[in-house]
C-alpha positions in Angstrom: -18.0 8.6 15.9 -20.9 7.3 13.8 -20.5 5.8 10.3 -23.5 6.4 8.1 -23.9 4.1 5.0 -26.5 4.5 2.4 -27.0 2.1 -0.5 -28.5 3.1 -3.8 -29.1 1.5 -7.2 -28.9 3.3 -10.5 -29.5 2.4 -14.1 -26.4 2.3 -16.2 -26.1 3.4 -19.8 -26.3 -0.2 -21.0 -29.3 -1.1 -18.8 -27.0 -2.9 -16.4 -27.6 -1.7 -12.8 -24.9 0.2 -11.0 -24.7 0.3 -7.3 -23.8 3.4 -5.3 -22.6 3.6 -1.7 -22.8 6.9 0.1 -20.5 7.0 3.2 -20.1 9.8 5.8 -19.3 10.1 9.4 -20.7 12.1 12.3 -17.9 13.1 14.6 -18.1 14.7 18.1 -16.5 18.1 18.6 -13.7 16.4 20.6 -13.0 13.9 17.7 -13.0 16.7 15.2 -10.6 18.7 17.4 -8.2 15.7 17.7 -8.3 15.0 14.0 -7.2 18.6 13.4 -4.7 18.7 16.3 -2.9 15.5 15.2 -3.3 16.2 11.5 -5.1 13.0 10.7 -7.4 14.3 7.9 -5.3 12.8 5.1 -5.2 9.4 6.9 -6.1 6.7 4.3 -9.0 4.5 5.6 -9.6 2.5 2.4 -8.1 2.2 -1.0 -8.3 -0.3 -3.8 -5.5 1.3 -5.7 -2.8 -1.3 -4.8 -4.3 -4.0 -7.0 -4.5 -2.2 -10.4 -1.1 -3.1 -11.9 2.0 -1.1 -12.5 3.4 1.1 -15.2 1.4 3.4 -17.4 -1.5 1.1 -17.9 -1.7 0.6 -14.1 -1.6 4.3 -13.5 -4.4 4.9 -16.0 -6.4 2.1 -14.4 -5.9 3.5 -10.9 -7.0 7.0 -12.1 -10.1 5.6 -13.8 -11.2 3.0 -11.3 -9.4 3.8 -8.0 -11.3 4.4 -4.8 -9.7 6.2 -1.9 -11.4 7.2 1.3 -9.6 9.4 3.8 -10.7 10.8 7.2 -11.5 14.1 5.5 -13.6 12.3 2.9 -15.8 10.8 5.6 -16.3 14.2 7.2 -17.9 15.6 4.1 -19.2 12.4 2.6 -18.1 10.2 -0.2 -20.0 8.5 -3.0 -18.6 5.3 -4.4 -20.0 3.6 -7.5 -19.6 -0.2 -7.5 -19.9 -2.6 -10.4 -22.0 -5.1 -8.4 -23.5 -5.9 -5.0 -20.5 -8.0 -4.1 -18.1 -5.1 -4.5 -20.4 -2.8 -2.6 -20.7 -5.2 0.4 -16.9 -5.8 0.3 -16.2 -2.0 0.4 -18.7 -1.5 3.2 -17.1 -4.2 5.3 -13.6 -2.9 4.8 -14.6 0.7 5.5 -16.4 -0.5 8.7 -13.3 -2.3 9.8 -11.0 0.7 9.0 -13.4 3.1 10.9 -13.4 0.8 13.9 -9.6 0.9 14.0 -9.6 4.7 13.4 -12.0 5.1 16.3 -9.5 3.3 18.5 -6.9 5.8 17.4 -9.2 8.7 18.2 -9.9 7.3 21.6 -6.1 7.0 22.2 -5.7 10.6 21.2 -8.0 11.7 24.0 -5.8 10.0 26.7 -2.6 11.9 26.1 -1.5 13.6 29.3 -3.6 11.4 31.5 -3.6 7.9 33.0 -5.3 4.9 31.5 -6.4 2.3 34.0 -7.1 -1.2 32.7 -8.8 -3.6 35.1 -8.8 -7.4 34.7 
């Protein structure tokens, strides 16, 4: 699994720069097959939806500003608009960490039905 990150800067309506992060993955055929086999496409890798409050106002905030990245999103690519560089870097780091963990899960999926030998 390879994670491809591309940073872009855009001009906002008010002249304030906006920052875009394009994220996609390159998966091997075996990884793609295991994602389908174990139905992991809807697995959430990143979300910022938990910190947007509750009630109606929170729901509206989540709908307007929420970012969710699933395994399926990575396969086709996902564009995220960030308010500043700090947010973009934070999202990058969290997505990298989530993908590292998910890669461990994909590796585990290939070992079912076989032995795993760990040497120390």
